[in-house]
MOPAC internal coordinates of N, CA, C and O (Angstrom, degrees):
PM7 1SCF
backbone

  N    0.0000 0     0.00 0     0.00 0    0    0    0
  C    1.4454 1     0.00 0     0.00 0    1    0    0
  C    1.5152 1   110.95 1     0.00 0    2    1    0
  O    1.2310 1   119.13 1   -37.96 1    3    2    1
  N    1.2453 1   119.27 1   142.04 1    3    2    1
  C    1.4878 1   122.26 1   176.93 1    5    3    2
  C    1.4962 1   111.53 1   -73.86 1    6    5    3
  O    1.2310 1   119.92 1   -43.42 1    7    6    5
  N    1.2683 1   117.75 1   136.58 1    7    6    5
  C    1.5038 1   121.60 1   178.47 1    9    7    6
  C    1.5310 1   108.75 1   -79.16 1   10    9    7
  O    1.2310 1   121.70 1   -35.78 1   11   10    9
  N    1.3596 1   114.36 1   144.22 1   11   10    9
  C    1.4506 1   120.49 1   173.30 1   13   11   10
  C    1.5119 1   116.33 1    86.17 1   14   13   11
  O    1.2310 1   118.98 1   177.91 1   15   14   13
  N    1.3191 1   119.54 1    -2.09 1   15   14   13
  C    1.4844 1   118.58 1  -177.68 1   17   15   14
  C    1.5538 1   112.05 1  -109.57 1   18   17   15
  O    1.2310 1   120.72 1   170.62 1   19   18   17
  N    1.3531 1   116.22 1    -9.38 1   19   18   17
  C    1.4334 1   119.63 1  -177.47 1   21   19   18
  C    1.5407 1   110.40 1  -101.26 1   22   21   19
  O    1.2310 1   121.02 1   -35.15 1   23   22   21
  N    1.3581 1   115.66 1   144.85 1   23   22   21
  C    1.4800 1   117.27 1   179.98 1   25   23   22
  C    1.5413 1   109.48 1   -70.65 1   26   25   23
  O    1.2310 1   121.40 1   -22.36 1   27   26   25
  N    1.3163 1   114.93 1   157.64 1   27   26   25
  C    1.4618 1   119.76 1   179.88 1   29   27   26
  C    1.5346 1   109.65 1   -69.17 1   30   29   27
  O    1.2310 1   121.14 1   -46.05 1   31   30   29
  N    1.3215 1   115.43 1   133.95 1   31   30   29
  C    1.4612 1   123.81 1  -179.45 1   33   31   30
  C    1.5045 1   109.04 1  -114.57 1   34   33   31
  O    1.2310 1   119.90 1   -63.36 1   35   34   33
  N    1.3106 1   117.80 1   116.64 1   35   34   33
  C    1.4363 1   120.09 1  -178.00 1   37   35   34
  C    1.5174 1   113.81 1  -158.10 1   38   37   35
  O    1.2310 1   120.82 1     1.80 1   39   38   37
  N    1.3082 1   116.04 1  -178.20 1   39   38   37
  C    1.5022 1   118.99 1  -177.84 1   41   39   38
  C    1.5244 1   111.10 1   -68.75 1   42   41   39
  O    1.2310 1   120.78 1   -40.66 1   43   42   41
  N    1.3357 1   116.11 1   139.34 1   43   42   41
  C    1.4246 1   124.27 1   178.77 1   45   43   42
  C    1.5356 1   107.47 1  -145.51 1   46   45   43
  O    1.2310 1   120.73 1   -36.56 1   47   46   45
  N    1.3455 1   116.22 1   143.44 1   47   46   45
  C    1.4398 1   121.46 1   176.93 1   49   47   46
  C    1.5390 1   106.44 1  -102.57 1   50   49   47
  O    1.2310 1   120.71 1   -52.85 1   51   50   49
  N    1.3320 1   116.25 1   127.15 1   51   50   49
  C    1.4739 1   124.14 1   173.75 1   53   51   50
  C    1.5082 1   106.68 1  -101.63 1   54   53   51
  O    1.2310 1   121.44 1   -56.10 1   55   54   53
  N    1.3665 1   114.85 1   123.90 1   55   54   53
  C    1.5092 1   118.89 1  -179.70 1   57   55   54
  C    1.4898 1   109.20 1  -114.27 1   58   57   55
  O    1.2310 1   121.06 1   -56.56 1   59   58   57
  N    1.3567 1   115.57 1   123.44 1   59   58   57
  C    1.4637 1   122.48 1   177.14 1   61   59   58
  C    1.5241 1   109.74 1   -78.71 1   62   61   59
  O    1.2310 1   119.73 1   -62.60 1   63   62   61
  N    1.3365 1   118.12 1   117.40 1   63   62   61
  C    1.4424 1   120.27 1  -177.96 1   65   63   62
  C    1.5589 1   111.86 1   -70.87 1   66   65   63
  O    1.2310 1   120.24 1   151.17 1   67   66   65
  N    1.3080 1   117.15 1   -28.83 1   67   66   65
  C    1.4276 1   121.30 1  -176.85 1   69   67   66
  C    1.5515 1   113.36 1   -72.71 1   70   69   67
  O    1.2310 1   121.40 1   137.58 1   71   70   69
  N    1.3429 1   114.92 1   -42.42 1   71   70   69
  C    1.4740 1   117.79 1  -177.25 1   73   71   70
  C    1.5318 1   114.00 1  -109.44 1   74   73   71
  O    1.2310 1   120.33 1   163.98 1   75   74   73
  N    1.3192 1   116.98 1   -16.02 1   75   74   73
  C    1.4624 1   118.21 1  -177.19 1   77   75   74
  C    1.4920 1   114.90 1    85.92 1   78   77   75
  O    1.2310 1   119.45 1   179.54 1   79   78   77
  N    1.3326 1   118.66 1    -0.46 1   79   78   77
  C    1.4387 1   122.10 1   179.68 1   81   79   78
  C    1.5437 1   109.27 1   -70.31 1   82   81   79
  O    1.2310 1   121.24 1   -33.51 1   83   82   81
  N    1.3644 1   115.24 1   146.49 1   83   82   81
  C    1.4414 1   120.86 1   177.64 1   85   83   82
  C    1.5155 1   109.56 1  -126.26 1   86   85   83
  O    1.2310 1   120.43 1   -39.09 1   87   86   85
  N    1.3624 1   116.79 1   140.91 1   87   86   85
  C    1.4256 1   123.09 1  -179.50 1   89   87   86
  C    1.5036 1   110.43 1  -125.95 1   90   89   87
  O    1.2310 1   118.49 1   -54.38 1   91   90   89
  N    1.2742 1   120.49 1   125.62 1   91   90   89
  C    1.4515 1   124.14 1   173.41 1   93   91   90
  C    1.5366 1   107.15 1   -95.41 1   94   93   91
  O    1.2310 1   121.04 1   -57.85 1   95   94   93
  N    1.3293 1   115.61 1   122.15 1   95   94   93
  C    1.4253 1   121.69 1  -179.02 1   97   95   94
  C    1.5461 1   109.04 1  -150.64 1   98   97   95
  O    1.2310 1   120.25 1     0.88 1   99   98   97
  N    1.3060 1   117.13 1  -179.12 1   99   98   97
  C    1.4463 1   121.88 1   178.08 1  101   99   98
  C    1.5272 1   109.61 1  -104.47 1  102  101   99
  O    1.2310 1   120.75 1   -38.65 1  103  102  101
  N    1.2802 1   116.17 1   141.35 1  103  102  101
  C    1.4911 1   118.50 1  -178.77 1  105  103  102
  C    1.5391 1   108.34 1  -159.84 1  106  105  103
  O    1.2310 1   122.02 1   -15.68 1  107  106  105
  N    1.3561 1   113.73 1   164.32 1  107  106  105
  C    1.4664 1   119.69 1   173.08 1  109  107  106
  C    1.5145 1   110.23 1   -89.94 1  110  109  107
  O    1.2310 1   120.13 1   169.40 1  111  110  109
  N    1.3504 1   117.36 1   -10.60 1  111  110  109
  C    1.4493 1   120.78 1   178.93 1  113  111  110
  C    1.5485 1   110.22 1   -67.40 1  114  113  111
  O    1.2310 1   121.02 1   -29.30 1  115  114  113
  N    1.2952 1   115.66 1   150.70 1  115  114  113
  C    1.4877 1   117.40 1  -179.72 1  117  115  114
  C    1.5210 1   107.56 1  -137.39 1  118  117  115
  O    1.2310 1   121.13 1   -15.39 1  119  118  117
  N    1.3235 1   115.44 1   164.61 1  119  118  117
  C    1.4552 1   119.97 1  -177.92 1  121  119  118
  C    1.5417 1   106.97 1  -153.21 1  122  121  119
  O    1.2310 1   121.66 1   -25.50 1  123  122  121
  N    1.3052 1   114.43 1   154.50 1  123  122  121
  C    1.4703 1   122.35 1   176.66 1  125  123  122
  C    1.5195 1   112.70 1   -83.11 1  126  125  123
  O    1.2310 1   121.05 1   161.44 1  127  126  125
  N    1.3463 1   115.59 1   -18.56 1  127  126  125
  C    1.4447 1   119.71 1   177.99 1  129  127  126
  C    1.5341 1   111.05 1   -86.83 1  130  129  127
  O    1.2310 1   120.66 1   -30.82 1  131  130  129
  N    1.3102 1   116.35 1   149.18 1  131  130  129
  C    1.4687 1   120.10 1   178.70 1  133  131  130
  C    1.5132 1   110.37 1  -130.39 1  134  133  131
  O    1.2310 1   121.74 1   -17.66 1  135  134  133
  N    1.2955 1   114.28 1   162.34 1  135  134  133
  C    1.4805 1   122.67 1   178.58 1  137  135  134
  C    1.4892 1   108.59 1  -144.48 1  138  137  135
  O    1.2310 1   121.53 1   -34.20 1  139  138  137
  N    1.3509 1   114.67 1   145.80 1  139  138  137
  C    1.4958 1   120.24 1   175.75 1  141  139  138
  C    1.5064 1   107.54 1   -87.97 1  142  141  139
  O    1.2310 1   120.83 1   -56.21 1  143  142  141
  N    1.3375 1   116.02 1   123.79 1  143  142  141
  C    1.4976 1   120.48 1  -177.88 1  145  143  142
  C    1.4898 1   108.18 1   -90.66 1  146  145  143
  O    1.2310 1   121.97 1    -6.36 1  147  146  145
  N    1.3592 1   113.83 1   173.64 1  147  146  145
  C    1.4619 1   122.07 1  -175.52 1  149  147  146
  C    1.5357 1   114.63 1   -59.26 1  150  149  147
  O    1.2310 1   120.97 1   154.63 1  151  150  149
  N    1.3234 1   115.75 1   -25.37 1  151  150  149
  C    1.4801 1   121.49 1   179.86 1  153  151  150
  C    1.5277 1   112.97 1   -81.42 1  154  153  151
  O    1.2310 1   120.34 1   177.42 1  155  154  153
  N    1.3501 1   116.95 1    -2.58 1  155  154  153
  C    1.4315 1   121.47 1  -178.03 1  157  155  154
  C    1.4659 1   116.96 1    90.60 1  158  157  155
  O    1.2310 1   119.41 1   173.36 1  159  158  157
  N    1.3323 1   118.73 1    -6.64 1  159  158  157
  C    1.4869 1   123.25 1   178.48 1  161  159  158
  C    1.4820 1   109.42 1   -87.13 1  162  161  159
  O    1.2310 1   119.92 1   -21.89 1  163  162  161
  N    1.3478 1   117.75 1   158.11 1  163  162  161
  C    1.4390 1   124.18 1   177.51 1  165  163  162
  C    1.5020 1   107.88 1  -106.14 1  166  165  163
  O    1.2310 1   121.55 1   -50.56 1  167  166  165
  N    1.3630 1   114.64 1   129.44 1  167  166  165
  C    1.4474 1   122.18 1   179.82 1  169  167  166
  C    1.4881 1   110.68 1  -127.51 1  170  169  167
  O    1.2310 1   120.12 1   -24.45 1  171  170  169
  N    1.3481 1   117.37 1   155.55 1  171  170  169
  C    1.4586 1   119.59 1   173.53 1  173  171  170
  C    1.5223 1   109.32 1   -66.38 1  174  173  171
  O    1.2310 1   120.56 1   -35.71 1  175  174  173
  N    1.3117 1   116.54 1   144.29 1  175  174  173
  C    1.5020 1   121.98 1   179.48 1  177  175  174
  C    1.5219 1   110.89 1  -118.32 1  178  177  175
  O    1.2310 1   120.63 1   -43.89 1  179  178  177
  N    1.3380 1   116.40 1   136.11 1  179  178  177
  C    1.3929 1   121.75 1   175.10 1  181  179  178
  C    1.5253 1   108.46 1  -119.29 1  182  181  179
  O    1.2310 1   121.03 1   -56.31 1  183  182  181
  N    1.3203 1   115.63 1   123.69 1  183  182  181
  C    1.4939 1   120.69 1  -177.83 1  185  183  182
  C    1.5229 1   107.87 1   -87.76 1  186  185  183
  O    1.2310 1   120.79 1   -48.42 1  187  186  185
  N    1.3330 1   116.09 1   131.58 1  187  186  185
  C    1.4504 1   121.21 1   178.49 1  189  187  186
  C    1.5214 1   108.64 1  -121.48 1  190  189  187
  O    1.2310 1   119.46 1   -32.23 1  191  190  189
  N    1.3307 1   118.64 1   147.77 1  191  190  189
  C    1.4482 1   122.81 1  -177.14 1  193  191  190
  C    1.5191 1   112.47 1   -70.83 1  194  193  191
  O    1.2310 1   120.86 1   142.99 1  195  194  193
  N    1.3127 1   115.95 1   -37.01 1  195  194  193
  C    1.4840 1   121.36 1  -174.42 1  197  195  194
  C    1.4890 1   110.59 1  -148.50 1  198  197  195
  O    1.2310 1   120.17 1   -35.24 1  199  198  197
  N    1.3225 1   117.28 1   144.76 1  199  198  197
  C    1.4783 1   122.16 1   176.17 1  201  199  198
  C    1.5359 1   107.95 1  -142.46 1  202  201  199
  O    1.2310 1   120.27 1     8.37 1  203  202  201
  N    1.2829 1   117.08 1  -171.63 1  203  202  201
  C    1.4337 1   120.77 1   179.49 1  205  203  202
  C    1.5273 1   110.77 1   -64.63 1  206  205  203
  O    1.2310 1   119.80 1   157.64 1  207  206  205
  N    1.3356 1   117.98 1   -22.36 1  207  206  205
  C    1.4697 1   118.69 1  -179.91 1  209  207  206
  C    1.5105 1   112.64 1   -75.81 1  210  209  207
  O    1.2310 1   119.89 1   160.08 1  211  210  209
  N    1.3396 1   117.82 1   -19.92 1  211  210  209
  C    1.4563 1   118.66 1  -177.53 1  213  211  210
  C    1.5153 1   113.89 1  -125.44 1  214  213  211
  O    1.2310 1   119.03 1   176.74 1  215  214  213
  N    1.3461 1   119.45 1    -3.26 1  215  214  213
  C    1.4338 1   119.88 1  -179.79 1  217  215  214
  C    1.5168 1   109.34 1   -75.91 1  218  217  215
  O    1.2310 1   120.65 1   -44.48 1  219  218  217
  N    1.3359 1   116.36 1   135.52 1  219  218  217
  C    1.4936 1   120.69 1  -176.57 1  221  219  218
  C    1.5056 1   113.74 1   -58.21 1  222  221  219
  O    1.2310 1   119.41 1   146.79 1  223  222  221
  N    1.3183 1   118.72 1   -33.21 1  223  222  221
  C    1.4578 1   119.62 1  -179.08 1  225  223  222
  C    1.5265 1   111.39 1   -64.00 1  226  225  223
  O    1.2310 1   120.48 1   138.37 1  227  226  225
  N    1.3548 1   116.69 1   -41.63 1  227  226  225
  C    1.4379 1   120.66 1  -176.61 1  229  227  226
  C    1.5241 1   113.73 1   -82.90 1  230  229  227
  O    1.2310 1   120.49 1   156.03 1  231  230  229
  N    1.3545 1   116.67 1   -23.97 1  231  230  229
  C    1.4731 1   119.54 1  -178.96 1  233  231  230
  C    1.5074 1   111.30 1   -88.31 1  234  233  231
  O    1.2310 1   119.71 1   168.72 1  235  234  233
  N    1.3392 1   118.15 1   -11.28 1  235  234  233
  C    1.4709 1   121.14 1  -179.44 1  237  235  234
  C    1.5295 1   112.09 1    80.64 1  238  237  235
  O    1.2310 1   119.50 1  -166.15 1  239  238  237
  N    1.2863 1   118.56 1    13.85 1  239  238  237
  C    1.4803 1   120.99 1  -179.93 1  241  239  238
  C    1.5052 1   111.75 1  -108.17 1  242  241  239
  O    1.2310 1   121.13 1  -153.19 1  243  242  241
  N    1.3308 1   115.45 1    26.81 1  243  242  241
  C    1.4181 1   118.87 1   179.07 1  245  243  242
  C    1.5347 1   112.56 1   -75.00 1  246  245  243
  O    1.2310 1   120.97 1   -27.90 1  247  246  245
  N    1.2783 1   115.75 1   152.10 1  247  246  245
  C    1.4399 1   122.96 1  -176.25 1  249  247  246
  C    1.5692 1   107.72 1   -86.32 1  250  249  247
  O    1.2310 1   120.84 1   -54.41 1  251  250  249
  N    1.3126 1   116.01 1   125.59 1  251  250  249
  C    1.4491 1   119.95 1   176.36 1  253  251  250
  C    1.5050 1   110.39 1   -83.21 1  254  253  251
  O    1.2310 1   121.03 1   -55.82 1  255  254  253
  N    1.3188 1   115.63 1   124.18 1  255  254  253
  C    1.4797 1   118.44 1  -179.97 1  257  255  254
  C    1.5231 1   109.65 1   -82.69 1  258  257  255
  O    1.2310 1   121.24 1   -40.39 1  259  258  257
  N    1.3118 1   115.23 1   139.61 1  259  258  257
  C    1.4613 1   121.60 1   178.29 1  261  259  258
  C    1.5055 1   107.59 1   -89.12 1  262  261  259
  O    1.2310 1   121.57 1   -90.02 1  263  262  261
  N    1.3800 1   114.60 1    89.98 1  263  262  261
  C    1.4427 1   119.28 1  -176.66 1  265  263  262
  C    1.5333 1   113.92 1   -67.90 1  266  265  263
  O    1.2310 1   120.64 1   146.09 1  267  266  265
  N    1.3422 1   116.39 1   -33.91 1  267  266  265
  C    1.4677 1   118.27 1   179.32 1  269  267  266
  C    1.5284 1   110.00 1   -66.39 1  270  269  267
  O    1.2310 1   118.61 1   138.82 1  271  270  269
  N    1.3068 1   120.26 1   -41.18 1  271  270  269
  C    1.4385 1   124.87 1   178.13 1  273  271  270
  C    1.5035 1   109.25 1   -64.42 1  274  273  271
  O    1.2310 1   118.82 1   142.36 1  275  274  273
  N    1.2719 1   119.86 1   -37.64 1  275  274  273
  C    1.4938 1   121.83 1  -177.77 1  277  275  274
  C    1.5346 1   107.55 1   -68.84 1  278  277  275
  O    1.2310 1   119.12 1   140.02 1  279  278  277
  N    1.3188 1   119.28 1   -39.98 1  279  278  277
  C    1.4608 1   120.66 1  -179.52 1  281  279  278
  C    1.5290 1   109.72 1   -66.69 1  282  281  279
  O    1.2310 1   120.36 1   138.65 1  283  282  281
  N    1.3228 1   116.92 1   -41.35 1  283  282  281
  C    1.4639 1   119.91 1   178.97 1  285  283  282
  C    1.4984 1   111.16 1   -62.20 1  286  285  283
  O    1.2310 1   119.99 1   135.89 1  287  286  285
  N    1.3264 1   117.63 1   -44.11 1  287  286  285
  C    1.4529 1   121.51 1   177.13 1  289  287  286
  C    1.5312 1   113.37 1   -60.59 1  290  289  287
  O    1.2310 1   121.40 1   138.78 1  291  290  289
  N    1.3603 1   114.93 1   -41.22 1  291  290  289
  C    1.4627 1   119.48 1   177.36 1  293  291  290
  C    1.5425 1   110.12 1   -62.66 1  294  293  291
  O    1.2310 1   120.65 1   132.71 1  295  294  293
  N    1.3344 1   116.37 1   -47.29 1  295  294  293
  C    1.4599 1   118.97 1   179.84 1  297  295  294
  C    1.5232 1   112.66 1   -62.12 1  298  297  295
  O    1.2310 1   120.41 1   140.35 1  299  298  297
  N    1.3101 1   116.83 1   -39.65 1  299  298  297
  C    1.4429 1   121.09 1  -179.70 1  301  299  298
  C    1.5256 1   110.23 1   -67.73 1  302  301  299
  O    1.2310 1   120.33 1   141.23 1  303  302  301
  N    1.3287 1   116.98 1   -38.77 1  303  302  301
  C    1.4366 1   121.04 1  -179.65 1  305  303  302
  C    1.5189 1   113.97 1   -67.34 1  306  305  303
  O    1.2310 1   120.55 1   142.30 1  307  306  305
  N    1.3103 1   116.56 1   -37.70 1  307  306  305
  C    1.4462 1   121.69 1  -174.70 1  309  307  306
  C    1.5358 1   113.49 1  -114.37 1  310  309  307
  O    1.2310 1   119.60 1  -155.90 1  311  310  309
  N    1.3283 1   118.36 1    24.10 1  311  310  309
  C    1.4656 1   118.85 1  -178.86 1  313  311  310
  C    1.5029 1   116.45 1   -66.34 1  314  313  311
  O    1.2310 1   120.08 1   151.53 1  315  314  313
  N    1.3613 1   117.46 1   -28.47 1  315  314  313
  C    1.4406 1   119.90 1   176.63 1  317  315  314
  C    1.4841 1   115.89 1   -97.42 1  318  317  315
  O    1.2310 1   119.59 1  -176.02 1  319  318  317
  N    1.3250 1   118.39 1     3.98 1  319  318  317
  C    1.4370 1   124.26 1  -177.51 1  321  319  318
  C    1.4848 1   112.09 1   -75.61 1  322  321  319
  O    1.2310 1   119.23 1   -55.47 1  323  322  321
  N    1.3241 1   119.07 1   124.53 1  323  322  321
  C    1.4402 1   123.27 1   177.28 1  325  323  322
  C    1.5013 1   114.75 1    76.58 1  326  325  323
  O    1.2310 1   121.21 1  -171.80 1  327  326  325
  N    1.3091 1   115.29 1     8.20 1  327  326  325
  C    1.5272 1   118.05 1   178.49 1  329  327  326
  C    1.4883 1   110.89 1   -83.05 1  330  329  327
  O    1.2310 1   121.75 1    -3.47 1  331  330  329
  N    1.3236 1   114.25 1   176.53 1  331  330  329
  C    1.4590 1   121.52 1  -177.67 1  333  331  330
  C    1.4648 1   112.31 1   -76.45 1  334  333  331
  O    1.2310 1   120.10 1   180.00 1  335  334  333

């Protein structure tokens, strides 16, 4: 690999603003903000709006859409459209 053309790859903390969960991982992303992790070291922190800890699909709190009701409302709304 050529030297000097790849971004820096190192430990970063991703903090979910919705749930407060924090994940220490490696990434090429960087940030000016830092946080002290449980091991006593300081790492850059990147705040994210949503993650697997707060996304409705992963938490099981997703809203089930009533597709039958939606089709009935559509048919009722447009039943006379384009007719004779």
